[in-house]
ZANU-636849 format. One record per residue: y, x, z of N, C-alpha, C in turn. Coordinates in steps of 0.2 Angstrom, whole numbers, plus 5000, padded with zeros to 4 digits. Each point is the difference from the previous one (the first is absolute). Layout:
// residues N
YXZYXZYXZ;...
This chain:
// residues 336
449348104820500050015007500750025002;500249975006500750025002500050065005;500450044999500150065004500750025002;500150035005500750025002500350054995;500750015000500350054996499950075004;500350054997499950075003500350005007;500649975001500450015006499949935004;499749954997500049935003500749985003;500550014995500749985001500249974994;500649965000500349974994500250054995;500150075002500250054996499450024995;499449985001499550014996500249964993;500449955000500249984994500550054997;499950024994500450064997500749974999;500550055001500749984999500349975006;499750015006500349975006500150055006;500550005004500150045006500249965005;499950025006500249965006500250055005;500649985004500350045005500149965006;500050035006500149975007500650035003;500349965004500550035005500049965006;500150035006500049975006500550025005;500249955004500550025006499649985006;499750055003499649995006500349985006;500750025001500449975005500149935000;500149974994500149934999499349964999;499550044998499349984998500149954994;500250034995500049964993500050054995;499949974994499950054994500049964993;500050044995500049984993499550034996;499749964995499550034996500349984993;500050054995500249994993499550024995;499949964995499650014995500450014994;499950064996500450024995499650014994;500249964994499650014994500350064996;499650044997500350064996500449974994;499849944998500449974994500149935002;500549964998500149935001499449964999;499749965005499449975000500149925000;499649964997500149935000499849985007;500349955003499849985007500249935001;499749975004500149935002499949995008;500149945003499949995007499749935001;499650005005499749935002500149995007;500449955002500249995007499649945003;499650015006499649955003500249995007;500350045003500249995007500649955001;500149985006500649955001500650035002;500050075001500750035002500150074997;500150004993500050064997500750035000;500150064999500650045000500050054994;500449994995499950034994500750024997;500050054995500550024996499850004993;500449974996499950004992499349984998;499749965004499349974997500149954995;500649964999500149954995500050044993;500250065000500150044994499350024997;499449995004499450014998499649944997;500349955000499749944997499950024993;499449984997499850024993500549974995;500449955002500549974995500750045000;500050055005500650045000500150054995;500650035000500150054995499750075002;499950015006499850075003499250014998;500050054996499350024997499650055005;500450035004499650055004500450025006;499750025005500350035006499950075001;500550045003499950075002499650015006;500149955005499750015007499949945003;499649995005499949955005500050025007;500349965004500150035007499749955005;499750035005499749965006500450035006;500349955004500450035005499949965007;500150035005500149975007500749985000;500249975006500749995002500249934999;499549954998500349934998500550014995;500549955000500550004995500450074999;500050045006500450065000499650054995;499449994999499650044995500149994993;500449954998500249984993500550064998;500250045004500450064998499650054997;499450005002499650064998500050014992;499949944996500050014993500650044997;500649995004500650034998500050085000;499750025005499950075001499550034994;499549964999499550024994500450004994;500449954999500449994993500450064999;500450025006500550064999499650064999;499450015003499650064998499850004993;499749954997499849994993500650014996;500649985001500550014996500250074999;500050045006500150075000499550044995;499549974999499550034995500149984993;500549954999500149984993499549944998;499749975005499549944999500449945000;499849954996500349935000500149974994;500249945000500149964993500750024997;499950024994500750024997500349944997;500649985003500449944998500350014993;500450065000500350024994500250075001;500150044994500250075001500650015004;500050055005500650015004500049975006;499649945001500049975006499450025005;500150005006499450025005499449964998;499450045000499449975000499849965006;499649955000499949965006499350005001;499750035005499350005002499849935003;499549984997499749935002499650015006;500249985006499650015006500049935004;499449975001499949945004499750025007;500149965005499750025006499849935005;499650015005499849955004500050035007;500149965005500150025007499549975005;499850035005499649975006500450005006;499949965005500350005006499750055005;500350055002499850055005500550015006;500549955001500550015004499850005008;499449975001499749995006499550055002;500050064996499450055000500250055006;500549995003500250055005500450064997;500250055003500550054998500749985000;500450044999500749995000500349974994;500249935001500249964994500850005000;500350045005500750005000500350054996;499950004993500350054995500750004999;500449955003500750004999500249964993;500550024997500349964994499650014994;499650064999499750024994499249995001;499749954997499350005001499750064996;499450035002499750064997499749994994;499949944997499549994994500250034994;500750004998500250034994499850085000;500150035005499850075001499250015000;499749955003499350015000499749984993;500349964997499849994993500050064995;500650035001500150064996499550065002;499950015006499550055003499349984997;499849945000499449984998499950024993;500549984996500050014993499950084998;500450045004500050074999499350035002;499649975004499450025002499449974996;500149964995499549974996499650054997;499349995000499550044997499449975000;499450034998499449974999499649995007;500150045005499749995006500649985005;499849955004500449985006499649975005;500349995006499749995006499949925001;499549985004499849935001500149995007;499949935002500149995008500749995002;500250045005500750005003500450054995;500149974994500450044995500549954996;500550024998500549964996500149935003;499949954996500249935002499549985005;499450045001499549975005500150035007;500550045001500150035006500149955006;500449954999500249955005499649944999;499550004996499649944998499549985006;499849945000499549975005499649954996;499450005001499549954996499649965005;500249945001499749965006500150045006;499450015004500050045006500050075000;500050034993499950074999500650034997;500050075001500650044997499849994992;500549984997500050004992500250064997;500050014994500150064997500149994992;500150064997500050014993499350014997;499749964995499450014997500050014993;499550034997499950014993499350014998;499849984994499450004997500050004993;499550034997499949994992499349994998;499949984994499449984997500050014993;499450034997499950014993499549954997;500249974995499549964996500150004993;499450024997500050004992500650044997;500250065003500550044998500749985002;500149955003500649985003500150015007;500650015003500150025007500549945003;499849985006500449955003500150035007;500650005003500250025006500449955004;500050015007500449965004500450045005;500549975002500450035006500349955004;500050005006500149945005500350035006;500549965003500250015007499849945004;499650015005499649945003500449985006;500349955001500449985005499949925002;499449984999499849935000500049965006;500149945000499949955006499250005001;499650004995499349995000499650065002;499449995002499650065002499650034994;499950065000499650044995499350005002;499849985006499350015003499749945001;499350004999499649945001499949985007;500149945003500049995007499350025002;499950035006499450015003499650064997;500450044996499750064997500550064999;499850054998500450064998500150004993;499849954996500050014993500749974997;500250034995500649974997499849954995;500449954999499949944996499850034993;500350064998499950034994499450044999;499550005005499450045000499649994993;499949944997499650004994500250044994;500750025001500350044994500050075001;499950025006500050075002499650054996;500350064998499750054996499950065004;499450035001499950065003500350015007;499949955004500350005007500750025001;500449974995500750025000500449985006;499849945003500349985006499549995006;499650055001499550005006499349974999;499949974995499349974998499749955005;500449975005499849955004499849944997;499549975002499749944997500049945005;500049944998499949945005499450015004;500049985006499449995004499949935002;499549995004499849935002500549965004;500550045003500549975004500649984996;500050024993500649984996500049934999;500649975000500049934999500749984998;500149944997500649984998500149935003;500049995006500049945004500749975001;500550034998500749975001500450014993;500449954999500450014994500550065000;500350015006500450055002499750055004;499850064998499750055005500450025006;499650025005500350025006500450074999;499850044995500450065000500550004994;500249944998500650004996500650025004;500650014996500650025004500349945004;500250025006500249955005500849995000;500349955003500749995000500350014993;499749964996500250014993500649964999;500550044996500749974999500150004992;500449954998500150004993500350074997;499850024994500250074997499850065004;499549995005499850065004499450034998;499749994994499450044998500150024992;499549994997500050014992499550064998;499649994995499650054997500350014993;500250064998500350014993499650054997;499949994993499550044997500250014992;499750054998500050024992499350014998;499949974994499450014997500250034993;499650054997500250034994499450024996;500150004994499450024995500350044994;499550044997500250034994499949964994;499749945001499949954994500649984997;500150004993500649984997500049925000;500349975005500149935001500749984998;500149944997500649975000500249975007;500749995000500249975007499749935001;499949964995499649945002499350025003;499750044997499350025002500150045007;500550035001500150035007500149955005;500449954998500149945005499349975002;499649994996499349985002499650055004;500150064998499750055005500350005007;500649995001500350005006499849945004;499949944996499849945004499350015002;499650034996499350015002499950055006;500450054999500050055005500249985007;500449955000500249975007499549975004;499449994996499449985004499750055004;500250064999499850065004500349995007;500649975001500249985007499549965004;499849954996499649955003499350035002;499850054996499350035002500150055005;500650025003500150055005500349975006;500349955000500449975006499949935001;500049985006499949935002500549985006;500449955000500249974994500550044995;500249974995500450044995500549954996;500550034998500549974996500349945005;500150025006500349955005500749994999;500349955004500749994999500450065003;499750045004500350065003499950074996;499650004995499950064996500449994994;500350064997500350004994499550034994;499449995001499550034995500250004993;500050064997500150004993499650064997;499949994993499650064996500450014994;500250074999500250024994499450024996;500149994993499550024995500350054995;499850054999500350054995499550034995;500250024994499550034995500450064997;499650055001500350064996499850014993;499649954998499849994993499750064996;499650045004499850064997499349994996;499749945001499449994997500049934997;499950004993500049934997499449965001;500149935000499449965001499749994993;499349995001499649984994499649945001;499849964995499649945001500549955002;499749955004500349945002500550025006;500649994999500650015005499949965006;499949934999499949965006499450025004;499550024997499450025004500250075004;500350044996500250075004500549995005;500549954999500449995006499749975006;499549954998499649975006499650065004;499750044996499650055004500550055004;500650024997500550045003500349975006;500149935000500349965005499550005006;499449994999499549995005499950075003;500050064997500050065002500650025005;500649984997500650015004500049965007;499749945000499949975007499650035004;499450034998499650045004500350065003;500350044995500450065002500549995005;500449954999500549985005499749985007;499549975000499649985006499850075004;499750054996499950065003500650045002;500550004997500650035002500349975006;499949945001500349975006499650035006;499350005000499650025005500150085001;500150034995500250085001500650015004;500549954998500750015004499949995007;499649955002499949995007499550065003;499550014997499550065002500350065001;500550024995500350075001500650005005;500249945002500650005005499850035007;500550035003499950035007500449955005;499750005006500449965005500750035001;500549955001500750025000500349965005;500350025006500349965005499549955003;500249945000499649955002499549974996;500050034994499549974994499450055000;499449975001499450045000499750004993;499750054998499750014994499349975000;499749984994499349984999499650055003;500150064998499550065002500050015007;500649995004500050015007499649945003;500249944998499749945003499250004999;499750034995499349994999499750075000;500450055003499750075001499750034994;500349994994499750024994500250084999;
């Protein structure tokens, strides 16, 4: 039987902490996931307009065995400064890869960005973008509990016709924990046409995003739904996510987990992986629990669970968001 973790957050995976930082004047923010110890990580990119830092180092054939942190940031390409702030903070704690005695340790921090430059707010920040500082602040705030919706990288996010946001969810299966963390800023819609139900409704646990179900008016009579994002421009969207588990997976096995987890996008958003989205999924293992029995079968089950959990996290990110400026929330639209 599948059930939620204690907090229904990615931090239900032992060994992980998450922090958020926002600039409400600019309407943007950063979310940081920090592993207590270097953790194996990979990335799978599905969208047509990604923006990333140090993702090639996560290829399973690379030398990098573990990361110290992963960063989700607003700000489009400006947000790629955020991992630098996280890296500086971790270095101050003595974290990082030891190259040689006497040389500085190098924290391994990868990051991905979404486009929120059209979210309103004052984008005239001058010569110095705010993202390095926001990255450090988010790292300093990292803990087991953190806010969803208009928080961190989800502050300036928009999902189709709805205010987007930061979402998270967790699931327990046969002693293993899987968690997901996502900033939802998709071109596609999270809601079934003609209804108040999320596309993710079949995977919902305990009414975590309102419990609405499709009705007789629900329909999928158009390839592109009417409540998807309008005036779509290249590089102007993106849903970025992290899935994590305490199962001790190799980086090759983690790559398969990330590939399978990406199906959670398709279960929660329509359309998905468009030319305008930079959709990607990081997969990370804290390796606290060894696998037993058939490893391929275990990876298959964990990958399927990761996809369902990511789908739930996407719906939670939209459900927990509040209206902001011109962007109306799901709960305000449907008086939830």
